[in-house]
C-alpha positions, 0 to 999 in steps of 0.5 A, a space after each residue: 500499499 504505501 508503494 503504491 502512494 509512494 507511485 501516484 504521489 510522483 506520477 497519477 499516469 505511471 505504468 507499473 513499468 516505472 513503479 518498479 523502475 523506482 524501486 530498483 535503486 534502492 534494493 540496491 542500495 540496501 546489497 551494496 553496504 552487504 556486500 562491503 561489508 563481508 568482504 571488509 570482514 574476511 579481510 580484516 581476518 586473514 591479516 589477524 590468523 597471518 598475525 599471530 603465525 608470524 609472532 609466535 616463536 616457535 613456528 619458525 622453531 625446529 621441534 627438536 629444537 623446542 623441548 628443553 632436558 629434564 634437568 639432572 640433580 642426581 644422575 643414575 652413578 648418583 642414584 646406584 650409590 643410594 639405592 640397592 637396587 641393581 639391573 633388571 629392577 633399577 627402575 629410575 635412572 635420573 633425579 630432576 628435584 631432590 629434599 632429602 628427607 623430604 620430598 623428590 622427583 625422578 624420571 623413567 624413560 620406559 623403552 621397547 627395550 625394557 626387558 617386561 615388554 616382551 611379556 607384558 604384551 606381545 602385541 600391545 607393551 605396556 609398563 605393568 602397575 606394580 613396575 610404575 608402584 615399584 618406580 614410585 617405592 625407588 624414590 620413596 628409598 632415595 628420599 628417605 635412605 639418608 642420614 638425616 633420616 636414618 635409613 639404612 639401604 641395609 634396612 628399608 624395605 617397602 610396608 604397604 600400598 593402599 588408594 593404589 590408582 592407575 588412570 591412563 596405561 604407559 607405553 613404550 616411549 613415554 617417561 614416566 616422572 615420578 613424586 614421592 611426598 613424605 607425610 610423615 614420620 615414626 621414627 620409633 617405629 620405624 616407619 614412614 608415610 609417603 604420598 607417590 604420583 607419576 604422570 605423562 605429558 603432565 597427566 596422573 597416569 598412577 597415584 597411591 600412598 606409601 608405608 616404608 620400613 625404616 631402620 639402622 645398618 646395626 639393626 
């Protein structure tokens, strides 16, 4: 109705084609800004993505140079001086953080050459959960086998575990990062309670509470 009134006001004797010609410019004016806006948005998005890629320092760094190695606080020879374990049951390769009598963080490099993989399992190599627990206990030994704590490698035993959970499988090629922390020490009874967690890629794969029986060399 509005369009008909408008066209009659301009030209009372106009025909239908003239009404169409009057409305056509209005239709064009509505489409042009939309097309322009879309083009402008697309260009701005492309520029933004290109800018982010250019500013990322890792983008131009080869992958072998992006990740630093774990620090070495205790190497394998120093670990062997503290722990009595030997091949094939020494399951700690390096200590990367160490507070004697308090806590330690160590790593175990899980490789296909580990002697348990041929049987666990031949077609799908997975580190046995009991060996993850053993590896954590060995890290606990590094914490507790210190003169100030009263531990002795001749009289230090794994006494018990509680609340152990296995969250994800650990496979050949993984690096197992283990943290053991002393929670409670009863020197009178020679019992240490510890909390342990093992990680792969920052995710917990195993955790639990550990009891260690400590003693002195004379006992």
